[in-house]
MIMIRO-276798 format. One record per residue (C-alpha): residue number from 1; residue in three letters; x, z, y. Coordinates in steps of 0.05 Angstrom, whole numbers, plus 32768, in hexadecimal, padded with zeros to 4 digits. Layout:
<pts>
<pt n="NUM" res="ALA" c1="X" c3="Z" c2="Y"/>
...
</pts>
This chain:
<pts>
<pt n="1" res="GLN" c1="812B" c3="823C" c2="817F"/>
<pt n="2" res="VAL" c1="8137" c3="8286" c2="8174"/>
<pt n="3" res="GLN" c1="816B" c3="82A8" c2="819F"/>
<pt n="4" res="LEU" c1="8182" c3="82F0" c2="81A3"/>
<pt n="5" res="VAL" c1="81B3" c3="82FC" c2="81DC"/>
<pt n="6" res="GLU" c1="81D9" c3="833D" c2="81E0"/>
<pt n="7" res="SER" c1="81F9" c3="8358" c2="821F"/>
<pt n="8" res="GLY" c1="8217" c3="8399" c2="823A"/>
<pt n="9" res="GLY" c1="8255" c3="83A0" c2="8210"/>
<pt n="10" res="GLY" c1="8299" c3="83AF" c2="822D"/>
<pt n="11" res="LEU" c1="82D3" c3="83E0" c2="8230"/>
<pt n="12" res="VAL" c1="82C3" c3="8429" c2="8238"/>
<pt n="13" res="GLN" c1="82EA" c3="846A" c2="8232"/>
<pt n="14" res="PRO" c1="82DC" c3="849C" c2="81FC"/>
<pt n="15" res="GLY" c1="82A1" c3="84C7" c2="8210"/>
<pt n="16" res="GLY" c1="8284" c3="8490" c2="823A"/>
<pt n="17" res="SER" c1="8242" c3="846A" c2="8236"/>
<pt n="18" res="LEU" c1="822A" c3="8423" c2="822F"/>
<pt n="19" res="ARG" c1="81E6" c3="8403" c2="822B"/>
<pt n="20" res="LEU" c1="81DF" c3="83C5" c2="8201"/>
<pt n="21" res="SER" c1="81A5" c3="8394" c2="820C"/>
<pt n="22" res="CYS" c1="818A" c3="835D" c2="81DF"/>
<pt n="23" res="THR" c1="8158" c3="832B" c2="81F9"/>
<pt n="24" res="ALA" c1="8131" c3="82FF" c2="81CA"/>
<pt n="25" res="SER" c1="8112" c3="82BB" c2="81D2"/>
<pt n="26" res="GLY" c1="80EE" c3="828D" c2="81A2"/>
<pt n="27" res="ILE" c1="80CC" c3="82C5" c2="817A"/>
<pt n="28" res="THR" c1="808F" c3="82F0" c2="8181"/>
<pt n="29" res="PHE" c1="80BA" c3="832C" c2="8191"/>
<pt n="30" res="SER" c1="8086" c3="8362" c2="8187"/>
<pt n="31" res="ILE" c1="807D" c3="8354" c2="813D"/>
<pt n="32" res="TYR" c1="80C7" c3="8359" c2="812C"/>
<pt n="33" res="ALA" c1="80EC" c3="8398" c2="8119"/>
<pt n="34" res="MET" c1="812C" c3="839A" c2="8141"/>
<pt n="35" res="GLY" c1="8170" c3="83B6" c2="8131"/>
<pt n="36" res="TRP" c1="81B7" c3="83BE" c2="8149"/>
<pt n="37" res="TYR" c1="81F1" c3="83B4" c2="8119"/>
<pt n="38" res="ARG" c1="823B" c3="83B7" c2="8124"/>
<pt n="39" res="GLN" c1="827A" c3="839C" c2="8104"/>
<pt n="40" res="ALA" c1="82BF" c3="83B8" c2="810F"/>
<pt n="41" res="PRO" c1="82FE" c3="8390" c2="80FF"/>
<pt n="42" res="GLY" c1="8309" c3="838E" c2="80B4"/>
<pt n="43" res="LYS" c1="82C8" c3="83B1" c2="80A4"/>
<pt n="44" res="GLN" c1="8283" c3="839B" c2="808D"/>
<pt n="45" res="ARG" c1="824A" c3="8396" c2="80BD"/>
<pt n="46" res="GLU" c1="8223" c3="83D7" c2="80BF"/>
<pt n="47" res="LEU" c1="81DF" c3="83EC" c2="80D7"/>
<pt n="48" res="VAL" c1="81DF" c3="8416" c2="8117"/>
<pt n="49" res="ALA" c1="8196" c3="841E" c2="812A"/>
<pt n="50" res="THR" c1="8152" c3="8400" c2="811E"/>
<pt n="51" res="ILE" c1="810F" c3="8401" c2="8141"/>
<pt n="52" res="THR" c1="80CE" c3="83EC" c2="8121"/>
<pt n="53" res="THR" c1="8095" c3="83C6" c2="8140"/>
<pt n="54" res="GLY" c1="8075" c3="840A" c2="814B"/>
<pt n="55" res="SER" c1="80B4" c3="8424" c2="816C"/>
<pt n="56" res="SER" c1="80C9" c3="8452" c2="8133"/>
<pt n="57" res="THR" c1="8114" c3="8459" c2="8134"/>
<pt n="58" res="SER" c1="814C" c3="8467" c2="8103"/>
<pt n="59" res="TYR" c1="8197" c3="8470" c2="810B"/>
<pt n="60" res="ALA" c1="81D7" c3="8470" c2="80E4"/>
<pt n="61" res="ASP" c1="81F1" c3="84B6" c2="80D9"/>
<pt n="62" res="SER" c1="822F" c3="84A5" c2="8101"/>
<pt n="63" res="VAL" c1="8207" c3="8497" c2="8141"/>
<pt n="64" res="THR" c1="81CD" c3="84C8" c2="813B"/>
<pt n="65" res="GLY" c1="81C7" c3="84F2" c2="817A"/>
<pt n="66" res="ARG" c1="81F4" c3="84C3" c2="81A2"/>
<pt n="67" res="PHE" c1="81D0" c3="8480" c2="81A0"/>
<pt n="68" res="THR" c1="8188" c3="846E" c2="81B2"/>
<pt n="69" res="ILE" c1="8164" c3="842E" c2="81A1"/>
<pt n="70" res="SER" c1="8128" c3="8417" c2="81C8"/>
<pt n="71" res="ARG" c1="80FE" c3="83D9" c2="81D3"/>
<pt n="72" res="ASP" c1="80D5" c3="83B8" c2="8209"/>
<pt n="73" res="ASN" c1="80A5" c3="8386" c2="81EB"/>
<pt n="74" res="ALA" c1="8090" c3="836B" c2="822F"/>
<pt n="75" res="LYS" c1="80D9" c3="8359" c2="823E"/>
<pt n="76" res="LYS" c1="80E7" c3="8344" c2="81F6"/>
<pt n="77" res="ALA" c1="8123" c3="8372" c2="81F7"/>
<pt n="78" res="VAL" c1="8143" c3="83A8" c2="81CD"/>
<pt n="79" res="TYR" c1="8176" c3="83D9" c2="81E8"/>
<pt n="80" res="LEU" c1="81AB" c3="8407" c2="81CC"/>
<pt n="81" res="GLN" c1="81C0" c3="8441" c2="81F8"/>
<pt n="82" res="MET" c1="8203" c3="845A" c2="81E0"/>
<pt n="83" res="ASN" c1="821D" c3="849D" c2="81F9"/>
<pt n="84" res="SER" c1="8259" c3="84C7" c2="81E6"/>
<pt n="85" res="LEU" c1="827D" c3="848A" c2="81CD"/>
<pt n="86" res="LYS" c1="82B6" c3="8492" c2="819D"/>
<pt n="87" res="PRO" c1="82F0" c3="8463" c2="818C"/>
<pt n="88" res="GLU" c1="82D0" c3="8459" c2="8148"/>
<pt n="89" res="ASP" c1="8294" c3="843A" c2="816A"/>
<pt n="90" res="THR" c1="82C0" c3="83FE" c2="817C"/>
<pt n="91" res="ALA" c1="82A0" c3="83C0" c2="815D"/>
<pt n="92" res="VAL" c1="8279" c3="8381" c2="816B"/>
<pt n="93" res="TYR" c1="8230" c3="8395" c2="8172"/>
<pt n="94" res="TYR" c1="81FA" c3="8366" c2="8159"/>
<pt n="95" res="CYS" c1="81B0" c3="8364" c2="8167"/>
<pt n="96" res="ASN" c1="8182" c3="8354" c2="812D"/>
<pt n="97" res="ALA" c1="8138" c3="8340" c2="812A"/>
<pt n="98" res="ARG" c1="8117" c3="8348" c2="80E6"/>
<pt n="99" res="ARG" c1="80D6" c3="833A" c2="80C3"/>
<pt n="100" res="VAL" c1="80C5" c3="8336" c2="8079"/>
<pt n="101" res="SER" c1="80D6" c3="82EC" c2="8075"/>
<pt n="102" res="SER" c1="8107" c3="82E1" c2="80AD"/>
<pt n="103" res="ALA" c1="8142" c3="82FF" c2="80D1"/>
<pt n="104" res="TYR" c1="816A" c3="82EA" c2="810E"/>
<pt n="105" res="TRP" c1="81AC" c3="8300" c2="812C"/>
<pt n="106" res="GLY" c1="81CC" c3="82FF" c2="8170"/>
<pt n="107" res="GLN" c1="8213" c3="82E9" c2="817D"/>
<pt n="108" res="GLY" c1="822C" c3="832F" c2="8188"/>
<pt n="109" res="THR" c1="824B" c3="8356" c2="81C2"/>
<pt n="110" res="GLN" c1="828E" c3="837A" c2="81BF"/>
<pt n="111" res="VAL" c1="8291" c3="83C5" c2="81CB"/>
<pt n="112" res="THR" c1="82D6" c3="83E4" c2="81D1"/>
<pt n="113" res="VAL" c1="82DF" c3="842F" c2="81D8"/>
<pt n="114" res="SER" c1="8326" c3="843F" c2="81EE"/>
<pt n="115" res="SER" c1="834D" c3="8467" c2="8220"/>
</pts>
């Protein structure tokens, strides 16, 4: 059974930082590209950042320079370091594992940026 479990969300003030974690089980983690997506109330889910099996990264324009995605294959984990958070970053953040023929999602973790 494949499981992706996110953690690290919470309430933070504008300008603050959070580090999200996603731990995988039931898959050969190292052969999956990993990504973070987010969905704000009333909006579609959007891509935030991705990291390939070779650790190449890409980011949405809205988070470039503020967020950093990384992975630890030994721990079967992917991380999202979020700095300089803004109220518009408020959303449920989802972890995604993807190959050509399969994709898996976590249950999401809430991030709220508010003073």
